[in-house]
C-alpha positions, -999 to 999 in steps of 0.1 A, spaced: -585 192 252 -622 190 245 -617 217 219 -595 196 196 -623 183 174 -638 217 171 -605 232 161 -599 205 135 -633 209 121 -628 247 118 -594 245 101 -599 212 82 -596 226 47 -566 247 56 -549 217 71 -555 197 39 -544 226 17 -512 230 35 -503 193 33 -511 194 -4 -487 223 -8 -457 206 7 -465 174 -13 -460 194 -45 -423 196 -39 -403 167 -53 -379 165 -24 -361 134 -36 -329 131 -16 -316 102 -36 -313 122 -68 -291 153 -68 -312 168 -97 -338 176 -70 -315 194 -46 -332 227 -51 -366 211 -44 -353 194 -12 -341 228 1 -374 245 -8 -391 218 12 -368 225 42 -378 262 40 -415 252 40 -410 231 71 -391 259 88 -418 285 81 -445 260 92 -428 255 126 -427 293 131 -463 297 123 -473 268 146 -458 285 176 -422 275 180 -402 302 198 -369 291 182 -366 277 147 -333 270 131 -320 256 98 -291 236 110 -264 230 83 -249 196 80 -225 179 55 -257 171 35 -292 184 36 -302 207 65 -320 196 97 -348 219 107 -349 224 145 -376 240 164 -386 243 201 -413 256 224 -401 256 260 -428 266 285 -411 255 317 -378 237 321 -392 217 350 -417 201 328 -410 171 305 -397 176 270 -410 157 239 -386 156 209 -405 151 176 -386 135 148 -397 134 111 -383 137 76 -392 160 47 -374 140 19 -392 113 -1 -385 83 -22 -381 85 -60 -414 82 -78 -403 55 -103 -419 38 -121 -438 70 -131 -459 52 -157 -477 32 -130 -490 63 -112 -527 70 -120 -520 107 -113 -487 126 -114 -467 119 -81 -461 156 -73 -495 169 -83 -515 158 -53 -551 148 -58 -578 136 -35 -596 104 -44 -621 82 -26 -613 46 -21 -629 16 -4 -606 20 26 -607 58 26 -643 67 18 -637 103 30 -609 105 5 -571 101 4 -544 124 -9 -524 107 -36 -488 119 -39 -453 108 -33 -446 114 4 -483 117 14 -479 90 41 -441 86 42 -435 109 58 -447 144 49 -483 137 59 -474 121 92 -447 146 100 -470 175 93 -496 161 117 -472 170 145 -468 206 133 -506 210 132 -510 194 166 -485 219 180 -505 247 163 -536 236 181 -519 234 215 -502 268 212 -533 285 198 -556 273 225 -531 274 254 -532 236 257 -495 228 254 -488 209 287 -451 204 284 -420 214 263 -416 203 227 -387 202 203 -387 193 166 -359 177 145 -370 172 109 -343 159 85 -339 156 47 -320 123 43 -341 96 59 -347 79 26 -309 77 19 -297 65 53 -297 96 75 -259 101 73 -261 138 81 -284 131 111 -258 106 124 -233 135 121 -256 160 137 -270 142 168 -237 135 187 -227 172 181 -259 186 195 -267 164 225 -274 194 248 -297 210 223 -316 177 218 -320 168 255 -355 153 260 -376 129 280 -390 109 251 -388 109 213 -420 108 194 -421 96 158 -450 90 133 -433 72 104 -451 38 109 -486 26 105 -515 9 123 -535 -23 117 -567 -6 105 -587 26 110 -609 7 135 -580 -12 150 -554 12 164 -519 -1 171 -486 11 184 -454 -1 168 -431 -16 194 -404 -31 172 -385 -22 140 -361 -42 119 -326 -31 111 -312 -27 76 -281 -34 55 -282 -21 20 -255 -30 -6 -249 -28 -43 -231 -55 -62 -212 -53 -95 -201 -84 -115 -176 -79 -143 -167 -103 -170 -150 -94 -203 -135 -59 -207 -162 -49 -231 -197 -60 -244 -193 -90 -267 -212 -104 -297 -233 -132 -282 -229 -153 -313 -191 -151 -315 -184 -154 -278 -216 -170 -264 -207 -203 -245 -170 -195 -243 -170 -164 -220 -188 -160 -187 -220 -138 -190 -220 -115 -159 -258 -113 -160 -261 -151 -160 -236 -154 -132 -252 -127 -111 -286 -143 -113 -271 -176 -102 -253 -160 -73 -284 -142 -62 -305 -174 -64 -280 -192 -42 -286 -168 -14 -318 -187 -3 -322 -224 1 -353 -245 -7 -369 -233 26 -362 -196 18 -336 -196 45 -307 -172 39 -275 -192 31 -249 -166 42 -227 -183 69 -232 -167 103 -262 -147 92 -285 -161 119 -260 -163 147 -275 -134 167 -311 -136 155 -335 -131 184 -359 -161 186 -392 -152 201 -408 -175 226 -439 -195 218 -458 -173 242 -447 -141 224 -455 -156 190 -490 -165 203 -495 -129 214 -485 -117 180 -510 -141 164 -539 -124 183 -536 -93 160 -565 -93 135 -552 -106 101 -569 -121 71 -546 -140 48 -572 -140 20 -577 -102 22 -539 -98 22 -535 -119 -9 -565 -102 -26 -551 -67 -19 -518 -77 -36 -534 -97 -64 -513 -128 -56 -524 -164 -56 -503 -173 -25 -478 -159 0 -441 -169 -1 -414 -169 26 -393 -186 52 -407 -221 61 -420 -224 96 -433 -189 101 -466 -172 95 -469 -142 72 -471 -117 100 -439 -132 115 -420 -133 82 -425 -96 77 -418 -85 113 -396 -108 135 -376 -126 108 -346 -113 88 -349 -111 50 -328 -106 19 -343 -90 -12 -331 -78 -45 -344 -42 -50 -331 -37 -85 -311 -56 -111 -297 -45 -145 -271 -49 -171 -267 -54 -209 -292 -41 -234 -326 -31 -221 -337 -7 -249 -363 -12 -276 -358 -41 -300 -329 -66 -299 -292 -63 -294 -273 -96 -291 -246 -89 -266 -229 -105 -237 -227 -76 -212 -194 -66 -197 -211 -59 -163 -242 -67 -143 -255 -50 -112 -279 -54 -84 -291 -36 -53 -298 -58 -23 -313 -50 10 -314 -71 42 -339 -64 69 -325 -74 102 -340 -83 136 -328 -71 170 -293 -83 180 -281 -85 144 -255 -58 139 -259 -43 104 -222 -36 99 -213 -72 108 -241 -85 84 -227 -63 56 -193 -78 60 -207 -113 62 -226 -106 29 -195 -92 12 -173 -121 22 -198 -147 11 -208 -130 -21 -172 -127 -32 -165 -163 -22 -192 -178 -44 -182 -160 -76 -165 -182 -103 -130 -171 -114 -144 -162 -148 -158 -129 -132 -148 -104 -106 -171 -91 -80 -174 -58 -61 -197 -52 -31 -204 -16 -23 -221 -10 11 -246 19 10 -262 24 44 -279 6 73 -290 7 109 -299 -14 139 -332 -29 148 -351 -17 178 -376 -29 204 -394 -5 227 -408 -17 260 -445 -14 267 -443 -8 304 -429 28 302 -447 60 310 -444 70 274 -460 39 261 -488 42 286 -494 78 276 -495 68 239 -520 40 247 -542 64 266 -541 89 238 -553 63 213 -580 51 238 -593 87 241 -594 95 203 -603 60 190 -623 46 219 -601 15 218 -570 2 234 -542 0 208 -525 -33 200 -487 -34 204 -473 -46 171 -438 -51 156 -431 -36 122 -411 -50 93 -399 -16 83 -367 1 95 -360 35 110 -323 32 117 -320 64 136 -341 51 165 -312 31 178 -289 61 171 -311 83 193 -310 58 222 -272 55 219 -265 92 220 -296 108 236 -303 80 260 -340 83 252 -367 58 244 -388 63 213 -426 60 209 -438 52 174 -474 65 169 -481 58 132 -514 65 115 -508 51 80 -521 18 67 -504 -10 48 -525 -2 18 -512 33 15 -485 22 -10 -455 39 6 -424 36 -16 -447 25 -44 -467 41 -72 -499 58 -61 -488 64 -25 -516 80 -5 -527 90 30 -563 90 42 -577 124 51 -594 107 81 -560 93 92 -543 127 88 -569 145 109 -571 116 134 -534 119 140 -537 157 147 -565 148 171 -546 120 189 -511 136 193 -521 164 218 -535 137 241 -501 120 242 -486 153 255 -514 156 281 -510 121 294 -472 120 293 -471 152 314 -497 139 339 -480 105 343 -446 120 348 -461 143 375 -473 113 395 -443 89 391 
């Protein structure tokens, strides 16, 4: 393994060039206009796995976008690591806020990334982090340093709920048999403070539609006499939180996991500067549920947020209308023990119940998934910790994330496997936002660290 740094140094520019190439494809799964680009990206991943050393590579058809499967089995008596990632990306909107085109990757130096970062949609989430694993495999196969078996499962629908993956996994359990699942779709505290994500929030995502009159109306002739769906919708949304920013949906908190004082005290040991946090976001103060610190609000507490709202006239100039309809997209981040399907139904029942008779309401569920907590006393966690210790020179901090990867719970249900989340992105990398980027240092550090996980996972399994 002492050759890994030398190998990365020798192939650094090629590694960067290859990542830039895959980032050029606008593989936006949420928009059917980009179907061709999503499929081109799938082909790129397939060819990359072949070149990296997989003996078997398949494009597995699904009801939606294909799943790219690859494997390198060196000895069936050795452990098997299943790597998961995704090649689809979020929409780039709002385009006007990007400082460079989202699918024309450029390298820029920043205060956090003095060696440069690649700015492009998908740079960190998840093309850059997914591609680290392919390059790590290339190193291990090229230098005869692969200590165990490896399988890859790279999908194209993570950003829209992974429906095809949920269809694929239970139909391919034998193909996907493994000893641990390895994912890099999370982050770490800082470049000098490595961390391992040990918890993820679940998700329920819905769209709501409020309908008033059967057509748009003149706001002078009808204003004050007919319900305005936009006014009604905003009132309904405002009522979903009380004065303490506590969610008002009956039954919403029934199964919320309450962490002990000791656990919360351990979380508080993670380095965090509230002033730096506010400064990075250019806000005067933070905002959230009363009684919880910022790092608790965005990790161990459930939330409800409006992701988009529209209706009526939004074009240039003025048009005095009362809209017939108003819409909003709403996501709820959930904590372990909250069932996303149950929460979706609770939301639907409550939202419909608070609507005045002057309007009708439709709630359309989109997708969701369960939260997840991974234990820190497993062989896989110990192997990941040793891998970070070797490459960073520091023991990583276990940390819960506010994000969601719904398929982690799906994997445990069907494959009976635990997942290790080895993320190398940073909070400042602007995933899902304009100017998303991924540090070149982080990208290469991931390639350096991942092979050590394979080494220690194999060694610890041999001595158990």
